[in-house]
C-alpha positions in Angstrom: 57.9 -46.7 26.3 56.2 -48.1 23.6 55.0 -45.7 21.2 51.4 -46.5 20.7 50.0 -46.9 17.1 49.6 -43.4 14.8 45.6 -43.0 14.9 44.5 -44.0 11.0 43.4 -40.3 10.0 40.4 -41.9 7.4 39.0 -42.7 10.5 39.6 -39.8 13.1 38.0 -38.0 10.1 34.4 -40.0 9.5 34.4 -39.2 13.3 34.1 -43.4 13.6 30.9 -44.5 15.7 29.0 -41.7 15.8 29.0 -40.0 12.6 27.7 -43.7 11.2 25.6 -44.4 14.0 24.1 -40.8 13.5 23.6 -42.1 9.9 21.8 -45.3 10.7 19.1 -43.4 13.0 19.3 -40.8 10.4 18.0 -43.3 7.8 15.9 -45.4 9.5 14.3 -41.8 10.5 13.7 -41.4 6.7 12.8 -45.2 5.7 10.6 -45.5 8.6 7.6 -43.4 7.0 8.3 -44.8 3.4 7.7 -48.2 5.4 4.6 -46.8 6.1 3.4 -45.0 2.8 4.4 -48.7 1.4 1.8 -50.0 3.2 -0.9 -47.4 2.7 0.0 -48.3 -1.0 -0.7 -52.2 -0.7 -4.1 -51.1 1.3 -4.9 -48.9 -1.9 -4.3 -51.8 -4.3 -6.1 -54.5 -2.4 -9.0 -52.6 -1.0 -9.8 -49.6 -4.2 -7.5 -51.3 -7.1 -4.5 -50.0 -9.3 -6.4 -47.1 -10.9 -7.1 -45.4 -7.5 -3.6 -46.1 -6.7 -2.5 -44.7 -9.8 -4.3 -41.4 -9.2 -3.0 -41.0 -5.7 0.3 -41.9 -6.7 -0.1 -39.0 -9.2 -1.5 -36.5 -7.6 1.5 -37.5 -4.3 4.4 -36.8 -7.0 2.8 -33.6 -8.0 1.8 -32.0 -4.5 5.6 -33.2 -3.7 6.4 -31.5 -6.6 5.0 -28.2 -6.1 5.8 -28.0 -2.5 9.1 -28.4 -3.0 9.8 -26.1 -5.3 7.4 -23.4 -3.5 7.1 -24.1 0.0 10.2 -26.3 0.7 12.9 -24.4 -0.6 12.0 -20.9 1.4 12.3 -23.1 4.5 15.1 -24.8 4.0 16.9 -21.1 2.5 15.1 -19.5 5.8 16.6 -21.8 8.0 20.1 -21.4 6.5 19.9 -17.1 6.7 18.1 -17.2 10.1 20.7 -19.1 11.8 23.3 -17.1 10.5 21.5 -14.1 11.6 21.1 -15.6 15.1 24.8 -16.4 15.3 25.8 -13.0 14.3 23.0 -11.6 17.1 22.3 -9.3 14.3 18.9 -8.5 14.7 17.7 -6.1 12.6 18.6 -8.6 10.0 16.6 -11.5 11.8 13.2 -9.4 12.4 13.1 -8.7 8.4 14.1 -12.2 7.5 11.4 -13.3 9.9 8.9 -10.8 8.2 10.0 -12.5 4.5 10.1 -15.9 5.7 6.5 -15.6 6.4 5.8 -13.8 3.3 7.4 -16.5 1.2 5.7 -19.4 2.8 2.4 -17.8 2.6 3.1 -17.1 -1.2 4.3 -20.0 -2.2 1.7 -22.2 0.0 -1.1 -20.1 -1.9 0.5 -20.2 -5.5 0.7 -24.0 -5.1 -2.8 -24.6 -4.0 -3.7 -22.5 -6.9 -1.4 -24.6 -8.8 -2.9 -27.6 -7.5 -6.7 -26.8 -7.7 -6.7 -25.8 -11.3 -4.9 -29.1 -12.7 -8.4 -30.5 -10.2 -10.7 -28.2 -11.9 -9.2 -29.6 -15.7 -9.5 -33.3 -14.3 -12.1 -35.3 -15.5 -12.0 -37.7 -12.1 -11.2 -37.6 -9.0 -11.3 -33.3 -8.8 -11.8 -33.5 -5.0 -8.7 -34.8 -4.6 -6.4 -32.6 -5.9 -8.2 -29.5 -3.9 -7.9 -31.6 -0.6 -4.3 -31.4 -2.1 -4.2 -28.1 -2.4 -5.7 -27.5 1.1 -3.2 -29.8 2.8 -0.2 -27.9 0.7 -1.1 -25.0 1.9 -1.8 -25.8 5.5 1.8 -27.0 5.4 3.4 -23.8 3.9 1.9 -22.2 6.8 3.5 -25.2 9.0 6.7 -24.9 7.8 6.9 -20.9 7.9 6.1 -21.8 11.6 9.1 -23.8 12.2 11.8 -22.1 10.8 12.4 -19.6 13.8 12.4 -23.0 16.0 15.2 -25.0 14.3 17.3 -21.6 13.8 17.1 -20.6 17.4 17.1 -24.5 18.8 18.4 -27.3 15.7 15.9 -29.8 14.5 14.7 -32.0 17.5 11.8 -30.3 18.4 10.7 -30.1 15.6 12.1 -33.5 14.3 9.6 -35.2 17.1 6.6 -33.3 15.7 6.8 -34.1 11.9 8.0 -37.8 12.6 4.2 -38.4 14.6 3.0 -36.8 11.5 4.5 -38.8 9.2 3.4 -41.9 11.1 0.1 -41.3 11.6 -0.9 -40.3 8.5 -0.7 -43.4 6.7 -2.6 -45.3 9.8 -5.5 -42.4 9.8 -5.3 -42.6 6.1 -5.6 -46.9 6.4 -8.8 -46.6 8.9 -10.2 -44.1 6.5 -10.5 -47.3 3.3 -11.3 -49.6 5.8 -14.2 -47.3 7.3 -15.3 -47.3 3.8 -14.9 -43.8 2.7 -12.4 -44.7 -0.6 -9.3 -42.4 -1.8 -11.2 -38.7 -0.3 -10.9 -40.3 3.3 -7.1 -40.9 2.9 -7.0 -37.0 1.0 -9.1 -35.7 3.9 -6.6 -37.8 6.7 -3.9 -36.3 5.4 -5.4 -32.7 5.3 -6.7 -33.5 9.3 -3.3 -34.5 10.4 -1.2 -31.3 8.5 -3.1 -28.9 10.5 -2.8 -31.3 13.6 1.0 -30.3 12.8 0.3 -26.9 12.0 -1.6 -26.2 15.4 1.7 -28.2 17.1 4.2 -26.4 15.3 2.2 -22.8 16.3 2.9 -23.8 20.0 6.5 -23.8 18.9 6.4 -20.4 17.4 4.6 -18.8 20.4 7.6 -19.9 22.2 10.6 -18.4 20.5 10.4 -14.2 21.5 8.9 -12.0 18.2 11.2 -10.1 16.2 11.2 -6.5 16.8 8.6 -4.6 15.0 10.6 -1.9 14.5 11.3 -1.3 10.2 15.0 -1.2 9.7 16.3 -1.0 6.9 16.0 -3.7 4.7 19.4 -6.0 4.0 20.4 -6.4 0.8 18.0 -9.1 -0.9 20.9 -10.3 -3.7 22.3 -12.8 -1.2 19.0 -14.4 0.1 17.7 -14.8 -3.5 21.0 -16.3 -4.3 20.1 -18.8 -1.7 16.7 -19.2 -2.4 17.2 -20.4 -6.2 20.2 -22.9 -5.1 18.2 -24.7 -3.0 14.9 -24.2 -5.0 17.0 -25.8 -7.8 17.9 -28.7 -5.8 15.2 -29.7 -5.0 13.9 -29.6 -8.3 16.2 -31.6 -9.9 15.8 -34.2 -6.9 12.2 -34.1 -7.9 12.3 -34.6 -11.6 15.0 -37.1 -10.6 14.9 -39.2 -7.9 10.8 -38.6 -7.2 10.0 -40.0 -10.6 8.9 -37.3 -13.2 8.3 -40.3 -15.5 5.0 -40.8 -12.8 3.3 -37.5 -14.9 4.2 -38.6 -18.9 2.9 -42.0 -17.9 -0.7 -40.1 -16.5 -0.5 -38.1 -19.8 0.3 -40.6 -22.5 -1.6 -43.9 -20.7 -3.5 -45.3 -17.8 -4.1 -45.2 -13.8 -2.8 -48.6 -13.9 -0.2 -48.4 -15.6 1.1 -45.4 -13.5 0.3 -47.6 -10.3 2.3 -50.2 -11.9 6.0 -47.6 -12.5 4.7 -46.5 -8.8 4.9 -49.5 -6.5 8.5 -50.8 -8.3 9.7 -47.3 -7.9 8.7 -46.8 -4.2 10.2 -50.3 -3.5 13.8 -49.6 -5.1 13.4 -45.6 -3.5 14.0 -47.7 0.4 17.8 -48.7 -0.3 18.5 -46.1 -2.3 17.5 -43.9 0.6 19.4 -46.4 3.5 22.5 -45.6 1.2 22.0 -41.9 0.9 20.8 -40.3 4.1 24.1 -43.0 5.3 26.0 -41.2 3.2 24.8 -38.0 4.1 25.8 -38.3 7.7 29.0 -40.1 7.2 30.6 -37.2 4.4 30.3 -33.8 6.5 33.6 -34.4 8.1 35.5 -35.5 5.8 34.1 -32.1 3.8 35.2 -29.9 6.7 38.4 -31.1 6.2 39.2 -31.1 2.4 40.5 -27.6 2.8 42.9 -28.4 5.4 44.5 -31.9 4.4 43.1 -32.7 1.0 45.4 -36.2 0.8 43.5 -37.3 4.1 40.8 -36.6 2.3 41.2 -38.9 -0.8 42.1 -42.0 1.3 38.2 -41.8 3.1 37.1 -41.0 -0.1 38.6 -44.4 -2.0 37.7 -46.2 1.5 34.2 -44.6 1.4 33.6 -45.5 -2.2 35.3 -49.0 -1.8 32.6 -50.0 0.5 29.6 -47.9 -1.3 29.9 -49.7 -4.4 30.0 -53.3 -2.4 26.9 -52.4 -0.5 25.6 -51.7 -3.6 26.6 -54.4 -5.6 25.0 -56.8 -2.6 21.4 -54.8 -2.3 21.2 -54.3 -6.3 21.2 -58.0 -6.1 19.3 -58.4 -2.7 16.0 -56.4 -4.4 16.5 -58.3 -7.8 16.6 -61.6 -6.1 13.7 -60.9 -3.4 11.5 -57.6 -4.5 9.6 -58.8 -7.4 8.5 -61.8 -5.1 7.5 -59.3 -2.5 5.8 -57.0 -4.6 3.1 -60.2 -6.0 2.8 -61.5 -2.5 2.4 -57.9 -0.8 0.4 -56.4 -3.8 -1.3 -59.5 -5.9 -1.0 -61.1 -8.9 -2.7 -57.8 -10.4 1.3 -56.4 -10.4 3.4 -58.9 -11.6 4.2 -56.1 -14.3 5.1 -54.0 -11.2 7.0 -57.2 -10.0 9.4 -57.3 -13.0 9.9 -53.6 -13.3 11.5 -53.8 -10.0 14.2 -56.4 -11.5 15.3 -53.8 -13.6 15.3 -50.6 -11.8 17.4 -52.4 -9.3 20.0 -51.9 -11.9 20.2 -48.7 -10.9 21.6 -49.7 -7.2 24.9 -50.4 -8.9 25.6 -46.8 -10.3 23.3 -44.4 -7.8 25.3 -44.8 -4.7 28.7 -44.2 -6.2 27.2 -40.4 -7.6 25.8 -39.9 -3.6 28.8 -40.2 -2.8 30.9 -37.4 -5.1 27.9 -35.1 -4.5 27.3 -35.4 -0.8 31.8 -34.4 -0.4 31.0 -31.5 -3.2 28.0 -30.6 -1.2 29.6 -30.2 1.7 32.3 -28.5 0.4 30.2 -26.0 -0.7 31.0 -26.2 -4.9 27.1 -26.2 -5.9 28.2 -25.8 -9.7 29.2 -29.4 -10.6 26.4 -30.9 -8.2 23.8 -28.5 -10.1 25.2 -29.2 -13.3 25.6 -32.5 -13.1 22.3 -33.2 -11.9 20.2 -30.7 -13.8 21.8 -32.7 -16.5 20.0 -35.5 -15.2 17.4 -33.9 -14.9 16.8 -33.0 -18.7 17.7 -35.8 -19.8 15.1 -37.6 -17.7 12.3 -35.0 -19.4 13.4 -35.1 -23.0 13.4 -39.3 -22.7 11.0 -39.6 -20.8 8.8 -37.6 -24.1 10.2 -39.5 -26.7 9.7 -43.0 -25.7 6.9 -43.0 -22.4 3.9 -42.0 -25.3 5.1 -45.1 -27.5 6.6 -47.4 -25.4 4.8 -47.0 -22.0 6.2 -48.3 -18.7 9.4 -49.7 -21.3 10.8 -45.9 -21.7 9.9 -44.7 -17.7 12.0 -47.5 -17.4 15.3 -45.8 -20.2 14.5 -42.7 -18.5 15.0 -42.8 -14.7 17.5 -45.7 -15.4 19.8 -43.0 -18.2 18.9 -40.2 -15.9 20.9 -41.4 -12.4 23.4 -42.9 -14.9 24.0 -39.7 -16.6 23.5 -37.8 -13.3 26.4 -40.3 -11.4 28.7 -40.5 -14.2 28.8 -36.7 -14.1 29.7 -35.9 -11.1 32.1 -38.7 -11.0 34.0 -37.2 -13.6 34.2 -34.5 -12.7 35.0 -35.3 -9.1 38.6 -37.7 -11.0 39.9 -34.6 -12.8 39.9 -32.5 -9.7 42.4 -35.1 -8.5 40.5 -37.8 -6.1 40.9 -40.8 -6.8 38.5 -43.5 -5.6 40.2 -46.1 -5.5 38.1 -48.8 -6.2 39.3 -52.3 -6.1 38.2 -54.0 -9.5 39.5 -57.3 -7.9 37.6 -57.1 -5.1 34.4 -55.6 -6.6 34.3 -58.5 -9.4 34.1 -61.0 -6.3 31.1 -58.5 -4.9 29.5 -59.5 -8.2 30.2 -63.2 -8.2 29.4 -63.6 -4.7 25.7 -61.5 -5.2 24.9 -63.4 -8.7 25.4 -66.5 -7.2 23.8 -65.6 -3.8 20.8 -64.2 -6.3 20.5 -67.3 -8.7 20.2 -69.3 -5.6 17.0 -66.8 -4.3 15.4 -66.7 -7.1 15.5 -70.5 -7.6 14.3 -71.2 -4.2 11.5 -68.7 -4.8 10.4 -70.6 -7.9 9.6 -73.3 -5.7 8.1 -71.8 -3.2 5.0 -69.7 -3.5 3.9 -67.0 -1.0 5.3 -65.2 2.0 6.5 -68.2 2.7 9.2 -68.4 -0.1 10.0 -64.7 0.0 11.5 -65.2 3.2 13.2 -68.5 2.3 14.6 -66.6 -0.7 15.9 -63.9 2.1 17.3 -66.1 3.9 18.8 -68.0 1.7 20.7 -64.8 -0.2 21.8 -63.4 3.3 23.5 -66.7 3.9 25.2 -67.1 0.8 25.9 -63.8 0.7 27.4 -63.7 3.9 29.6 -66.6 3.1 30.7 -65.6 -0.1 31.7 -62.5 1.8 33.8 -63.8 3.9 35.3 -67.1 1.7 36.0 -64.5 -1.2 37.2 -61.4 0.9 35.3 -58.8 -0.7 36.2 -56.1 1.5 39.1 -55.6 2.4 40.2 -55.9 6.2 40.9 -52.4 7.0 37.7 -51.4 5.3 36.1 -54.0 7.3 37.5 -53.0 10.1 36.3 -49.1 9.9 33.1 -50.3 9.2 32.8 -52.8 12.2 34.4 -50.3 14.6 31.7 -46.9 13.3 28.9 -49.3 13.4 26.8 -49.7 17.0 26.3 -53.1 19.2 25.1 -55.9 17.5 25.7 -54.6 14.0 29.6 -54.0 14.1 29.9 -57.5 15.8 28.0 -59.2 13.1 30.4 -57.4 10.4 33.6 -58.5 11.9 32.3 -62.2 11.7 32.6 -61.1 8.1 36.3 -60.7 8.1 38.7 -64.6 6.9 
């Protein structure tokens, strides 16, 4: 009887199709709401103007920052702590944590709402928008507080469905409000209405769970709770500063609304491919992290393969965004946003460094070694704030571009250096990576030439088609992907996508 070929441990540890397919669905669930939000920003820019879009962008960023730090940090900490108590069947601790979570969410919501109300009072214009955003933050806090017990007991499915509906409904209702003539105030009112509806739906989920006992048990040790919350708070704060663009606050402080709008539009366009790669990586690496302690050699092999594939995709995405993104911005937002289109070209270069940093960050987060993640992310956040403070007042958008690119690069280099020092060789195959750069450069140059000759949406479609065809042919002829890497990727991807990837094999 012939021997069966040995299974590739690198394939086994990444769980193949199920893992990466899950990453695709996770990416879709993340990117689709971003697409609807992008559509809302297009409508605001065309119907209400760049200055209004700039104000909306600043309020949205500040609200996201405060909600993440003062509300969602309690949510993530509560879910982890409650899930542990549920698994241990510790009813007393479960009851105490449920009460703590409710009080923490309410306190965080009140604080976030108070801060936004205070900012609104001291603003010269659009005060009502800040007050509506404050009310929405408070409602969100109550909604998350009613969510954590259900997630801890039953998982994310029921909650995620309701939140996805709300994420889709909010931009649509906001767009409708604009066309009904209700202005930017109608946008923020629509978001508040959706938040109240979501709270009602989530409260029903919470009522279907058994209530925790009301008896007063001895209070558990609060220090693990505080450590968990502080860990999530630090991580979310870093993310808000580095990835969610703290530069918007400095542009608003030292310049004007249209300037904020230019950077906001460009940053939103770049965020879609960044989030796409991060969600795919996030779904692919937990299984790798779980094997690290048992078999670090296998994990090193898998990390090499993951890094090679992700870096190559980063090069292709960067070139595609640089070539096609500016034209799409001009077509969607209008000639007024030509400056935003040019910013997209510069920010697209971040896709050359960000994915590799995401791979390393996700690995160490999955293993549970958060110190290097927080240290590298904290350093990047400090660089971002410092450069924004120094460069944005005199140099405006140029300073914002430098600050965000420098912060992303510093964070990626630091976590990459730590990973290499820990003995994990990424094996990036420099010659294949160089081939990817050359193929991407040729495809991007051709797409830019086509877009220069053909205006409007037709030009964007033609440029995108030219890039895809030339990139696919170039990847195949230049053997950009190693056969084993391409086969692994094709096996992991579902149905037609996997078959399409196989066509790239020489």
